[in-house]
C-alpha angles and dihedrals in degrees: 000000000000116000118227132217126220108198096173091063092059095049092048089050093049096048093044089053093052093045095051093046093050090051090054096053100045096090117118138181115281107263090216093052093046091049091050092051091049091049093050092046093051090049093051092045089054090053090050090052090051091052090049090056090051090049094049091048093051093046090061092058122093116268113279140140093255092048095050094047089049090051091051091048090051092048092049092049092047092049093050091050090049089054090050091050092047091050089056090050091048090050090053091047090050090055091048092049090053091050093048090049089054091048091051090048091053092047091048090053090048091050091050093051093046090053090051089051090048091051092053093048090049091051091051091047089052090051091056092044089057089070124078119218090253091052091050091050093048091046092058125075094208139029090240091058089051092055089045089061091049089054089050090053090052090048091052091050091049090050089049092054091046092051092047089053092050091049091051093046093046092048090053092049091049093052091048092051091047090052091051091047092051091051091051091048090050091050090048091051092049091051092049090051091050088052090058092049094048093048089054090048091053090051090053092047090051089052091048091052091048090050093051092050095045095046096047098034086208094304113131092199092057091047092053089051090054090051092053092048091052095054106116120227122220090253092054092050092050091053094046114105119229100217117215117184112228096029139060114281111276116213111242089238091059094043091051090049091055091045090053090051089053090050092054094050103031107020097237114143112248096225090052093048091049089049092054090051091050092049093046092052089058097047096079116051093195098036113154097020099084133099122227094227092055107029105032127087103266100220105022101045114009097072090049092047091050093053093040095054090045091056090048091047090238125143103241091205094061103037112095125243131174115284122247112259130203095265099050151323127320125198100130113156135221133331095324093046097227117172112228095250090057095041092058091059088068103025101064100255125138135172112260090226129353111279094006095114090219115122122197128196119231115185092201089065096042108114094176096047090048088062101037102031092233110129108216100016120230120228089208092055106095095216093049089047093052093051092045090054090044091054093049093046092047089051086051092056103261094130090074084080099214120127091241092050093049093047091050091047090054091050090050088050088058106034108014127245096293095059101031095094095049113112091223090072096046092103092070094051092047091049093051092049092051090053089047090055090050093051093044089057089053092046090051088058091050091052096051 
């Protein structure tokens, strides 16, 4: 019995699939809601700018109890406003994540239906291919019916090519949307983590203010006495340990020596470099207690880490890395807390062939080893770590030496170039610069 072909059914199926899918992905954020979020954010950012002016004005005054309490109050107010602004940004990101999830769902449904359509077309094509030309001629009563079947075969093939094209296009759109969604989720996670850090900072500032008030009991003379007693001598600074999570404690004297070496070769200010190290050591609460097989990104970082530790003759299962946290992967290495995929950009490693997962060391491309003489460099070696951070910070613009350039370089160190100028990340840059001021005061004593 001769099998028949219904071309119309396939075209109806294909167009219905596309129409339904497009209808599902057309949703967008409410313009009113987006406008309201933007208005609130602008208002809060204006308040932050006002508090910054108050802070800068107070910092220019001579040291006094009133001045220091006012500074702490301004910092606390600014931090609380930053949290409020970041919450608005997080809310907007949450809405966008939901929308992207819907878009991906619609595209996935579209891809599923197109594949079903493709399967049916392929089955029909196979049915036609089962016939020889002679069989098709003998199966038809007239020449016109024979050519009609040939036209049907061409139509099925055309439908097949169309469906293949739609599948390919939809797959590409889906991957693009997934990539955008992952970036938004990553940004959201970073902001949530910064919220936690800034809340802790506020708690510490509140304690500092309480300590000042309780120690002085409102007496300026007593407060000035406390300030004098807290001035560190050069000997005290040299004995102070510069704690770096994930490595053995480095004496301040040694850390400062490495920082000065970096300054000579790369032009990055020692106090600023020390401040970045201090901030980085506080960013991961479980730094140095993780395992690469559990806490490190499986495709981006694990293959690099495996080859890196092999070259350094280090057991990858015993060397510490940062522990995975709820908002993403860990795997940061050593005092500077570089992840493997960032470390290789400076340490002379490259993938043998794209996607191979095999990473090979090339000393001629090793920017860290060129400066330290260690080939290959070791992320757990403090001196290598200092030069690696110095290279990254110089690439980020820190060698310009201005306060604005250093602050921006620190923000790029944390969030990359794309996010560095966003107000939601300002807290990190401000924190680093405060630490830099603290270290610069200590260094000034050393240089007397």
